[in-house]
C-alpha positions, 0 to 999 in steps of 0.5 A, a space after each residue: 260711695 263715701 267711706 267714713 274713714 279716710 285713712 287707717 294708720 297702723 304699725 309700730 307704736 311706742 312712747 317717745 321720751 325726750 330729755 331736754 338737751 337743747 342746752 348741750 353743745 356737741 362736745 358736751 353731748 359726745 362726752 356725756 355718754 361716757 361711764 361715770 359722767 353726769 350731764 345736767 339736762 332740762 325737763 322731760 317730754 313725753 309723746 306717742 311715737 312710731 309710724 302709727 302715732 306720728 303719721 296718723 296724728 299728723 293726718 288727723 291734724 291735716 283734716 283727714 278722718 283717721 283711725 290709729 291701729 297699734 299694739 299696746 300693753 296693759 301697763 302705765 306706758 300704754 296708759 300714757 299713750 292712750 291718754 295722750 291720743 284720747 286728748 287729741 280725739 277719742 275716735 283716733 284710738 277706738 280700735 287700738 289692740 291691747 296685749 294683756 300682761 305686756 310691757 308697752 314699747 318706748 324709745 328714749 330719744 337722746 339728741 341736741 341741735 348740734 348732733 344727730 339723735 341716739 335712740 334707746 328702743 324697747 319694741 314690746 308688743 310691736 314684736 308680736 303684731 301679726 296680720 290677724 291683729 288687723 280688724 279688716 271690718 274697720 279697714 274695709 270702711 276706709 279709703 287708704 291703709 298706711 303701715 309703718 316701720 315693719 323692720 321694728 316688728 319682728 313677727 311681721 317680717 319673720 319667715 321672709 315677710 310672710 305676715 307683712 305680705 299677707 296683711 297687705 294682700 288682705 287689705 288690698 282685696 278690700 279695694 282699699 289703697 295701700 301705703 308702706 313706710 320703712 325704718 332703718 333697722 339695727 344692722 346687728 339685730 335679728 330684723 337687721 339681718 333678714 333678707 330684705 330684698 326678698 321681703 320687699 319682693 314678696 310684699 310690694 306687689 300688694 303695695 300701691 304707695 311706697 314711701 321709704 328713705 333713700 338710706 332704707 332703700 339702699 340698706 334693703 336693695 343695694 346693701 353693698 352700695 349702702 355699706 360703701 357709702 356709709 364707710 365713705 362718710 363715716 358719721 356724716 351724711 350720705 345724702 350729698 352722694 345720692 345721684 339722680 341716676 341712682 334714684 331713677 334706677 332704684 325707683 324703676 326696680 320698685 315699679 317693676 315689683 308692682 308699686 304705683 307711686 314711689 316717694 323717696 325721702 331725702 332729708 335736707 335734699 327734699 323728696 323724689 317722686 316716681 310714678 307708674 303708667 296710667 293703667 297701673 295708677 287706675 288700679 290703686 283702690 279707693 284713694 287713687 287719683 280721679 285723673 290717673 293720666 295726670 299722675 302717670 309717668 312722673 319723675 320729680 324732685 322737690 327741694 326742701 323748705 328752709 327752717 331753723 331745725 330743733 330736731 328730726 324725730 318724726 320728720 319722715 312721718 310728717 312728710 308722708 302725712 303731707 303727701 297722703 293728705 294731698 293724695 286723698 284730697 285729689 291734688 296733683 303730683 307736684 302739689 303732693 310733693 310740695 306739701 310733703 316737703 313742707 310738712 317735713 320742714 314744719 316737723 323739724 322746727 320742734 324737738 318732738 314728733 308732733 308739736 310742729 305739725 300745723 293744720 291744713 289751713 296753717 300749712 297752706 297760708 305759710 306756703 302761700 306767703 313765699 316760704 323759701 326753699 333750699 337750693 337744689 342743683 342737679 346735673 344729669 341728663 334729662 333733668 330741668 328745673 321748673 321755676 314756677 312750680 319750684 320742682 325738678 322734672 325728668 324726661 327721658 325724651 
């Protein structure tokens, strides 16, 4: 049976506001955020943001029949978001949820090529999004339901994630495959102090595909290790400290909770993939691979592609879009992982979250032209590099 919608991309939605800081050096940027200091910047750019827009629009550009599902206020910010999406394709936002007398969510993104970004975020109606907001009659006509950024959606994760788990259980009962992405909450915020390990244990039995970053996973499942690594690197990156053994250990825990496919985003170190056994893969719903055995018991790590980065906003969402598009096209695990890392690389070539997103044909042509990868060296038992496919594979044998 053919379903009219490939994927419903739902969850956090906002307006991203980008002041042009491309001419600002690292020292200027750091000193500019002091009281009383004036910093001259370039023109401002607006773009829909959040997982709903970033992942959903990227999937649309990759040829997937997509619907976006987010919650907006009936205000000028919401109108800007609606008009932008309407200009891409009117069908994308025909199921958008409008909250009367609410101020829509926005994020001011401060960043330059020299330093990581600072986000000034107002959650707006995202904080009131609940399971009952999901139009199950629309989702029922789709193959895949993807939900992103629940840590920025207060009502979804309150009371131990009751609404989040209920939503995924209801969608899963429709026969639709389910996918979940996270984001790192402010540790001092209400959601940052919630019992995330308990929330995941309650939700993940209803999630087929889980696609967080390693920082998000450690924050939620290995908090003491996260705090230790953060203290060791200070303002630097913890990614160089992430070992294959750690990824194997934490992904095994996720598979035991019921996830069928675990994809862990690792920034400039690429992406890691771990999958369940064939019998579990076969239960994934409408977006499941046609050959579950080909996806079963995989443990892979693909290096990132080389690019000149201008910004990282939405890079994880683009990575997810690439992975899900490949899965929906019934491609192999290696191909899905490769396309995911390629999409993430394309994204960072633009300052905003959407300008760097290519079409499926453009992405394929670039990959076939011999696009170079970053070197990734792994020294751990059972790991070997598959040179023809440019991916590391792990076997416990």
